[in-house]
Every structure is written in structure tokens, then in C-alpha cells.
N, C-alpha and C positions, 0 to 999 in steps of 0.2 A: 473491433479494429484489428488487433494482431496478437496472435499467441506468441509469447516470449519464452525463451529457455529458462527453466527453473534452476537456480543455483543450488548446489548440493552441499551437504555438511563438509566443513573444511574450507569452503570458499571464504577468503578474507573479508569480503563485503558483508558477510553475515555476522562478523564480529565487531563491526563498526556501529557506533550509536547513530541511529537515524535522526534526521533533522525534522523539526516541526514544519508544518505547511504554513506559509505566509498568507496565501490567498488561494481560494478555490477557483482557479482560472481555467482557461481552455487546456493548458498543459496538464493540469491535475485531472480534469475530466477525461482526457485521453488516457492518462495513466490508469484511472479507475476502470475504464473500458478494457484496456489491455490486461489488467489484473483479473477482471471478471472472465474474459475470454480464456485466459491461460488457466485459471482455476477450474472452469467448467470442462476444458479440454483434458485436464490432467487425469481423471476427475478428482476433485478435492472438495473439502468442506470450508476451506479458508486459505487465503494467501496474502502475505504482506509484501509491500513494495521492495524491501531488501532482498526478498527471495527471487526477484527478477533483476536484481542489480541496481535498484534505485534506492538511494539512501534517504527516503522520506517516510514519515509516520502515516502511512496509508494502509488500510486493511480491507479486504473484501471477504464475504462469507456466503455460503449456500447451505442453509440449515432448514430441513423440512420443506424443501422447495421454495424457500424465501431467500432471495439474493439481495444483498445489501453491501454497504461500504461505510467505513468510518475513517475520518482523518483528524489528526490533532492539529488544530490551528494555533499558531503562536499568539499568546495574549500578553499584553503589558501588565506587569504587576502593579497593583495600587499600593502606594506607600502612605501610611497615616502621617499627617503633619502634626 
């Protein structure tokens, strides 16, 4: 999709806690593609969403020519009654 600028050490967005992903929707799929494109163009072995200025818990990797992604989906806690 699009290569995004990578935020550098000292950027305030890198110090903020990233939010959990509520739903793996079209917006998140686009984010994953942007992360992957940016990571491969860098080149790099991994890239997290905050590194391109997006405060979500999404991560992409490229290890041994295997490209993948991980996102943390918000889950409701179960409370014992």
C-alpha cells in the first residue's frame, strides 16, 4: 500500500502505551500492509505500529524470508461468580 516514515528515538508517540486492537477490520488490514511495506523498504526484521505513528498493538516481522504479523485483540476478562 504505502511506505510510511519511521519515527525515531525521542519521538513522543514511542513513549505512549499502544492500544489493543478491537477488531481486525479493513483499517487494520491496511495498517498491516503499510507496516509490511515500510519494514521491507527500510529494510528491517520487524516493525511495530507506533514506529509509524499509530498507537495500536500491531507488529510485523520478516525473519528467514518469512513475513508475518501479530496484533493484540482486546478481550473481555471473565470473572468467576
